Residue, then its C-alpha position, 0 to 999 in steps of 0.5 A: m500500500i502506498m504510504l504518505l508522509q504527513a507531519g513526519a507520521p506515515v499515513a495510509a493512502p486511500n484506495e485508488l479506485i475508491y478515491v477516483w470514484t469519490a472525486s468523480t462528478l455525477a457525469g463521471k459516475s454515470i459513465i462508469v456505472f454505464l460501462g460497468v453494466l455494459s461489461m456485465f452484459v458483454w461477459s454474459v454474451m461471451l460466456q453464452k457464445v463460448l458454451q454454444t460453440r463448445q456444444a456445437r463442436k461436440l455435437n457436430k463431431l458426434f453426428v459426423d461420426e454417426f453419419h459416416q457409419h451408415e451407407g444410406v443417406l436417409v438412415i439417420h433421418d428414418r430414425n426420427i431423432h432430433i439433436e438440439g444445438c447441432p448445426l450439421f444435423n439441422v442441415y442434414d435433417n432439412g435436406c432429407k425432408n426436402l429430398l423426400g418431398r421431391l423423390k419419385t417412385n419407379g413403378t407402383e409404390g410398395e411394389l417389389g422392385s420399385e425404387q425411389y429416385a430424383t431427377v437433376k431438376s429436383m436435386e438442384h432444388v435440394k442443393r439450394t435448400i441445403e445451401s440456404d440451411v447452411a446460411k441460416e445456421s451460420l447466422k444463428l452462430e453469429s448472433g450476438l457478435i454485433q454486441l461484442a463489436s459494438a462494445v469493442s468500438g464504443a466503450p473506449f469512446v464512452g470512456l473518452l467522453g467521460t475523460v474529456w468531460g472531467v477535464m473540462s469540468t476541472f479546468t472550469n473549476v480552476a478558472m472559477l477559483q483562479t488557482a492552478s494548484l495541484p490539490v485543486m487539479a489532481p482529483g478532477v484529472a484523476a477522476a476524469l482518467g478513470t472513465t478511460v480506464a473503465g472504457l478500456l476494461v470493457a473494450i479489451p476483453s470484448m476484443v479478445g472474445y470477439n476475435w476468438l469467436v470470429h475465428n471459431l465461426r469461420v471454422f464452423t462455416v467451413e465445416l458446414d460448407n464441406f458437409a453440405q457438399e458431401l451430403a449433396s454428393c451422397m444424395e446424388t450418388e444414391f438417388l439421382k437418375d437422369e430424365 
């Protein structure tokens, strides 16, 4: 702890954060409180996205392993299961539903030797549906990033606003008192700089979390695209029949 010498006796200095808060004006305190609330919101968003991405990564791996164990494209779909929070399964399930709605039957349905097949035109519709589902899943994963981006870019400016306001207030008091002594200026300047520190404490974790999430979402997008192409290729191999 910093010790101040006053009249030859050591006196403990007040805590810096408490001193800055005490010396802050109403405007400075309002900005610090706002940044504190914003910080809690940012951390909650980051925690939610981290849990979401971890769950999605785990479920994607389990689903891909299960998908590769079966030869038929519709085997998993025929089991009528649902995997909540798995982007690859959502793409697969919607693609299978669209495919089943467009399949044609060669001969009488249920007749021995009859088979289901898809035409080139119907497969193009299925591919577009799969691509649309990939885009939807990517948007779901990206939800919440705009809040982090806003915190990264906005928090330092909010803190800077508090600093400029506090310095302006300090110099106004100096002009009114017509004295520029250190005891008059130091508290106001310290309190003004405190808002900048608060802004950076919000922006820095937000920037780290935002960059980490963007990197992981790019990986997820590549995985979704690759799986979509593999799924469409398997559907064509199994069901496509030229008219």
